[in-house]
C-alpha positions in Angstrom: 20.6 -13.8 -13.0 21.4 -17.2 -12.2 24.7 -16.3 -10.8 22.7 -14.4 -8.1 20.8 -16.8 -7.2 23.9 -18.9 -5.9 25.2 -15.6 -4.1 22.1 -15.1 -2.3 21.8 -19.0 -1.7 25.3 -19.3 -0.2 24.6 -15.9 2.0 21.6 -17.0 3.3 23.0 -20.6 4.5 25.9 -18.3 6.1 23.0 -16.3 8.0 22.2 -19.1 9.3 25.3 -20.2 11.0 26.8 -17.6 12.3 24.8 -16.7 15.6 25.5 -12.9 15.6 22.1 -12.9 12.9 20.3 -15.2 15.5 17.0 -13.1 16.3 17.0 -10.3 13.7 15.6 -9.3 10.6 18.1 -9.4 7.3 18.4 -8.0 4.0 20.2 -9.1 1.2 20.9 -7.3 -1.8 23.6 -6.5 -3.7 25.8 -9.4 -2.7 25.9 -7.8 1.0 24.1 -8.8 3.9 22.4 -6.2 6.1 20.8 -6.7 10.1 19.0 -5.2 12.1 16.7 -6.1 15.8 13.6 -4.4 15.2 11.0 -4.8 11.7 10.4 -0.4 12.1 14.4 -0.5 11.5 14.6 -3.0 9.1 12.1 -0.9 6.9 14.1 2.2 6.9 17.2 0.6 6.5 15.0 -1.8 3.0 13.7 2.0 1.6 17.7 3.3 2.0 19.1 0.2 0.2 16.1 0.5 -2.4 17.5 3.8 -3.1 21.2 2.3 -3.3 20.4 -0.5 -5.6 17.3 0.5 -7.5 17.7 -2.3 -9.9 18.3 -4.9 -7.7 15.8 -7.2 -5.7 16.3 -7.8 -2.0 16.1 -11.2 0.0 14.2 -10.6 3.5 13.9 -12.8 5.8 13.8 -13.5 9.9 16.2 -15.7 11.6 14.5 -16.6 15.0 16.7 -17.0 18.0 17.3 -19.7 19.8 14.7 -19.6 22.2 11.7 -18.8 19.8 8.8 -21.2 19.0 7.8 -21.7 15.4 4.2 -22.8 15.0 2.9 -25.5 12.7 -0.7 -26.4 11.8 -1.1 -28.9 9.9 
C-alpha cells in the first residue's frame, strides 16, 4: 500500500508542475492520470475507470487555473 501512495504523491506533484492540467478535473487511478475539463465529464470518466479498476481507490482533485481565486475564511 505504501508503494501506491508514493506513486500517487509523485503523480500529484507532477500534475501541479505541468500547465496542461491547469483548470482541469483530475483522476489518478492505476498509476495513470486522467483529466477532463468539466465535472460532468469527470463523473462519466470516473464511472468507466471504476469498472476498469474495480479494486483501486481513485484520487480525485481539481487543479485551478492560474487566474482562479481561492477563498480562505479564518
